[in-house]
C-alpha positions as a Python dict, from the first residue, in 0.01 Angstrom:
ca = {
    (1, 'M'): (0, 0, 0),
    (2, 'R'): (-55, 327, -188),
    (3, 'K'): (67, 578, 67),
    (4, 'D'): (366, 380, 196),
    (5, 'P'): (442, 69, -12),
    (6, 'E'): (731, -38, 212),
    (7, 'E'): (505, -44, 517),
    (8, 'G'): (211, -183, 321),
    (9, 'V'): (415, -483, 205),
    (10, 'K'): (500, -561, 568),
    (11, 'Q'): (132, -562, 660),
    (12, 'I'): (2, -803, 392),
    (13, 'G'): (30, -1111, 610),
    (14, 'S'): (-119, -952, 919),
    (15, 'A'): (-405, -800, 717),
    (16, 'Y'): (-486, -1140, 569),
    (17, 'Y'): (-483, -1327, 900),
    (18, 'S'): (-676, -1050, 1071),
    (19, 'A'): (-946, -1077, 804),
    (20, 'V'): (-956, -1454, 840),
    (21, 'N'): (-982, -1434, 1218),
    (22, 'D'): (-1260, -1176, 1197),
    (23, 'A'): (-1452, -1399, 958),
    (24, 'Y'): (-1410, -1735, 1129),
    (25, 'E'): (-1332, -1691, 1497),
    (26, 'D'): (-1626, -1725, 1737),
    (27, 'K'): (-1511, -1643, 2089),
    (28, 'E'): (-1852, -1706, 2245),
    (29, 'S'): (-1859, -2068, 2133),
    (30, 'G'): (-1485, -2116, 2170),
    (31, 'I'): (-1424, -2188, 1802),
    (32, 'D'): (-1099, -2044, 1673),
    (33, 'A'): (-1026, -1960, 1311),
    (34, 'G'): (-782, -2247, 1265),
    (35, 'Y'): (-1040, -2506, 1364),
    (36, 'A'): (-1310, -2351, 1147),
    (37, 'L'): (-1077, -2335, 847),
    (38, 'A'): (-979, -2698, 897),
    (39, 'L'): (-1346, -2788, 859),
    (40, 'V'): (-1409, -2585, 544),
    (41, 'G'): (-1066, -2628, 379),
    (42, 'G'): (-974, -2261, 360),
    (43, 'P'): (-1117, -1912, 380),
    (44, 'S'): (-1397, -1799, 153),
    (45, 'E'): (-1293, -1604, -153),
    (46, 'H'): (-1491, -1311, -12),
    (47, 'V'): (-1235, -1293, 268),
    (48, 'S'): (-912, -1356, 77),
    (49, 'W'): (-962, -1202, -267),
    (50, 'P'): (-993, -841, -141),
    (51, 'I'): (-652, -874, 27),
    (52, 'Y'): (-486, -1012, -286),
    (53, 'N'): (-646, -749, -508),
    (54, 'A'): (-543, -468, -275),
    (55, 'V'): (-189, -584, -345),
    (56, 'G'): (-263, -625, -715),
    (57, 'A'): (-401, -272, -743),
    (58, 'V'): (-61, -123, -666),
    (59, 'Y'): (164, -407, -783),
    (60, 'P'): (246, -258, -1127),
    (61, 'H'): (368, 62, -960),
    (62, 'L'): (605, -102, -711),
    (63, 'T'): (979, -137, -754),
    (64, 'R'): (1111, -487, -820),
    (65, 'E'): (1228, -507, -460),
    (66, 'Q'): (885, -406, -331),
    (67, 'K'): (715, -652, -564),
    (68, 'D'): (940, -928, -435),
    (69, 'G'): (848, -842, -77),
    (70, 'A'): (476, -848, -157),
    (71, 'L'): (516, -1172, -348),
    (72, 'K'): (694, -1343, -60),
    (73, 'S'): (412, -1243, 173),
    (74, 'L'): (150, -1397, -56),
    (75, 'L'): (356, -1711, -118),
    (76, 'N'): (390, -1755, 257),
    (77, 'I'): (9, -1756, 278),
    (78, 'F'): (-33, -1999, -13),
    (79, 'D'): (238, -2236, 104),
    (80, 'R'): (37, -2310, 419),
    (81, 'M'): (-240, -2463, 205),
    (82, 'N'): (-274, -2752, -33),
    (83, 'Y'): (-186, -2618, -378),
    (84, 'G'): (-517, -2747, -517),
    (85, 'I'): (-698, -2511, -282),
    (86, 'V'): (-477, -2225, -402),
    (87, 'N'): (-520, -2281, -778),
    (88, 'G'): (-887, -2375, -773),
    (89, 'A'): (-852, -2746, -842),
    (90, 'R'): (-1031, -2788, -509),
    (91, 'G'): (-1299, -2529, -439),
    (92, 'V'): (-1314, -2176, -572),
    (93, 'G'): (-942, -2109, -534),
    (94, 'H'): (-723, -1818, -433),
    (95, 'T'): (-524, -1724, -744),
    (96, 'T'): (-842, -1768, -950),
    (97, 'G'): (-965, -1433, -817),
    (98, 'I'): (-653, -1220, -864),
    (99, 'R'): (-724, -956, -1128),
    (100, 'E'): (-378, -808, -1195),
    (101, 'P'): (-177, -977, -1475),
    (102, 'L'): (169, -901, -1336),
    (103, 'L'): (84, -1044, -995),
    (104, 'V'): (-69, -1364, -1134),
    (105, 'A'): (235, -1409, -1359),
    (106, 'D'): (491, -1365, -1081),
    (107, 'I'): (304, -1603, -848),
    (108, 'S'): (290, -1863, -1126),
    (109, 'I'): (658, -1828, -1209),
    (110, 'A'): (755, -1868, -844),
    (111, 'N'): (540, -2182, -815),
    (112, 'W'): (376, -2320, -1127),
    (113, 'R'): (132, -2523, -915),
    (114, 'Y'): (-36, -2196, -817),
    (115, 'W'): (-123, -2107, -1177),
    (116, 'P'): (-507, -2106, -1185),
    (117, 'G'): (-532, -2205, -1549),
    (118, 'L'): (-802, -2114, -1799),
    (119, 'D'): (-1046, -2393, -1719),
    (120, 'E'): (-1305, -2138, -1610),
    (121, 'A'): (-1211, -1843, -1831),
    (122, 'G'): (-1182, -2046, -2152),
    (123, 'P'): (-1538, -2185, -2153),
    (124, 'L'): (-1670, -1844, -2050),
    (125, 'V'): (-1513, -1678, -2355),
    (126, 'Q'): (-1617, -1962, -2584),
    (127, 'R'): (-1983, -1896, -2505),
    (128, 'Y'): (-1970, -1582, -2720),
    (129, 'E'): (-1992, -1589, -3096),
    (130, 'T'): (-1920, -1217, -3135),
    (131, 'F'): (-1716, -952, -2962),
    (132, 'E'): (-2022, -728, -2948),
    (133, 'K'): (-2210, -972, -2725),
    (134, 'F'): (-1897, -1038, -2517),
    (135, 'H'): (-1855, -662, -2471),
    (136, 'E'): (-2220, -605, -2385),
    (137, 'E'): (-2240, -871, -2116),
    (138, 'L'): (-1893, -874, -1958),
    (139, 'I'): (-1702, -550, -2012),
    (140, 'D'): (-1732, -247, -1787),
    (141, 'I'): (-1775, 53, -2016),
    (142, 'N'): (-1617, 280, -1755),
    (143, 'N'): (-1269, 130, -1768),
    (144, 'G'): (-1251, -137, -2040),
    (145, 'L'): (-1197, -410, -1781),
    (146, 'F'): (-1454, -669, -1678),
    (147, 'K'): (-1761, -633, -1462),
    (148, 'T'): (-1663, -745, -1114),
    (149, 'D'): (-1991, -928, -1059),
    (150, 'M'): (-1941, -1129, -1378),
    (151, 'V'): (-1567, -1202, -1388),
    (152, 'S'): (-1335, -1301, -1104),
    (153, 'S'): (-1002, -1231, -1277),
    (154, 'D'): (-954, -969, -1547),
    (155, 'F'): (-628, -1130, -1652),
    (156, 'L'): (-752, -1486, -1691),
    (157, 'V'): (-1054, -1385, -1901),
    (158, 'A'): (-844, -1143, -2105),
    (159, 'Y'): (-585, -1415, -2164),
    (160, 'A'): (-856, -1650, -2291),
    (161, 'A'): (-1014, -1377, -2506),
    (162, 'L'): (-678, -1298, -2666),
    (163, 'R'): (-603, -1660, -2753),
    (164, 'K'): (-712, -1766, -3099),
    (165, 'D'): (-771, -2124, -2985),
    (166, 'K'): (-1030, -2007, -2731),
    (167, 'S'): (-1174, -1687, -2877),
    (168, 'R'): (-1359, -1613, -3200),
    (169, 'F'): (-1280, -1244, -3173),
    (170, 'A'): (-922, -1222, -3043),
    (171, 'E'): (-808, -960, -3293),
    (172, 'R'): (-1120, -750, -3236),
    (173, 'Y'): (-1052, -759, -2862),
    (174, 'V'): (-697, -634, -2926),
    (175, 'E'): (-838, -342, -3127),
    (176, 'F'): (-1077, -260, -2842),
    (177, 'L'): (-806, -263, -2573),
    (178, 'E'): (-567, -56, -2782),
    (179, 'V'): (-824, 223, -2769),
    (180, 'E'): (-1005, 173, -2439),
    (181, 'N'): (-732, 45, -2206),
    (182, 'P'): (-386, 17, -2365),
    (183, 'A'): (-221, 4, -2021),
    (184, 'F'): (-409, -313, -1935),
    (185, 'L'): (-326, -466, -2274),
    (186, 'D'): (41, -393, -2205),
    (187, 'R'): (25, -559, -1862),
    (188, 'A'): (-168, -855, -2001),
    (189, 'M'): (101, -904, -2265),
    (190, 'R'): (374, -873, -2003),
    (191, 'G'): (195, -1133, -1795),
    (192, 'M'): (158, -1376, -2087),
    (193, 'V'): (520, -1333, -2195),
    (194, 'A'): (641, -1376, -1837),
    (195, 'I'): (441, -1696, -1790),
    (196, 'R'): (569, -1835, -2119),
    (197, 'F'): (938, -1756, -2064),
    (198, 'G'): (979, -1706, -1690),
    (199, 'A'): (997, -2075, -1602),
    (200, 'L'): (1174, -2189, -1920),
    (201, 'A'): (1530, -2310, -1919),
    (202, 'T'): (1756, -2069, -2104),
    (203, 'G'): (1878, -2150, -2450),
    (204, 'Q'): (1794, -2045, -2801),
    (205, 'E'): (1589, -2356, -2875),
    (206, 'N'): (1361, -2292, -2577),
    (207, 'V'): (1325, -1926, -2671),
    (208, 'E'): (1230, -2016, -3025),
    (209, 'K'): (976, -2274, -2908),
    (210, 'G'): (822, -2029, -2661),
    (211, 'T'): (805, -1752, -2919),
    (212, 'S'): (655, -1982, -3180),
    (213, 'R'): (391, -2099, -2935),
    (214, 'L'): (288, -1745, -2839),
    (215, 'K'): (265, -1645, -3204),
    (216, 'E'): (49, -1949, -3267),
    (217, 'L'): (-186, -1851, -2985),
    (218, 'L'): (-204, -1472, -3014),
    (219, 'P'): (-332, -1246, -3293),
    (220, 'E'): (-72, -1113, -3538),
    (221, 'P'): (-95, -751, -3414),
    (222, 'L'): (57, -866, -3084),
    (223, 'H'): (349, -1060, -3229),
    (224, 'G'): (583, -761, -3242),
    (225, 'R'): (548, -708, -2867),
    (226, 'I'): (671, -1053, -2766),
    (227, 'E'): (1048, -1024, -2815),
    (228, 'P'): (1094, -677, -2659),
    (229, 'L'): (904, -787, -2348),
    (230, 'R'): (1099, -1112, -2330),
    (231, 'L'): (1425, -919, -2340),
    (232, 'E'): (1313, -687, -2060),
    (233, 'R'): (1269, -988, -1828),
    (234, 'E'): (1078, -790, -1566),
    (235, 'W'): (931, -1097, -1401),
    (236, 'V'): (1033, -1239, -1064),
    (237, 'D'): (1346, -1447, -1016),
    (238, 'P'): (1247, -1710, -755),
    (239, 'V'): (1611, -1763, -661),
    (240, 'K'): (1657, -1395, -573),
    (241, 'I'): (1363, -1400, -335),
    (242, 'G'): (1493, -1715, -170),
    (243, 'Y'): (1188, -1913, -270),
    (244, 'K'): (1209, -2287, -313),
    (245, 'R'): (919, -2452, -489),
}
């Protein structure tokens, strides 16, 4: 994906199914991966998440065309499963472990049923009374993101921590990210704006409602970023990738 994105995008599906086969196929006993997966409902997150996050690691640096190609490959994987398995309503989930905001947003815009929600991230953030304790226990001091052994998705926990209805320290978290990882804050904002407006019908009334809702949820220092990002409209267009929900 890093050295040759065009070729890497083509290999997403084969890399995923190769990993699944390696994990579940048992030639000696005659059990194939398909049968094993039918019994357990889907591959373990330890098999699938590394594939998705390999894509996510380079996703922000891809062209829109390359992003669309990568997205179609992942959607092709998800569409073979029950959507509850994908979004974590049944089991651990697939999109629940994707760390990159832009990738989670595009997947959710293409098919809203794949949005993992904040059912796990929200209660996690609400455990903390102060940002200091939140920072001490969850944040990796080396990059300003979250400790991988504590948090499955950087974006979902960041989204919850930035929302005033779920976090007691949303504005303090903004201040932290502006210093420690402004690039991630930018992508998190792009993801939130995309999710809010990407699936909305066009029209001034819908824009005003979406903007009002984001301003209600997010700290005031982020309000000025909403409209410029909405106007950029960098998120996926499901019609252009030929995807039918």
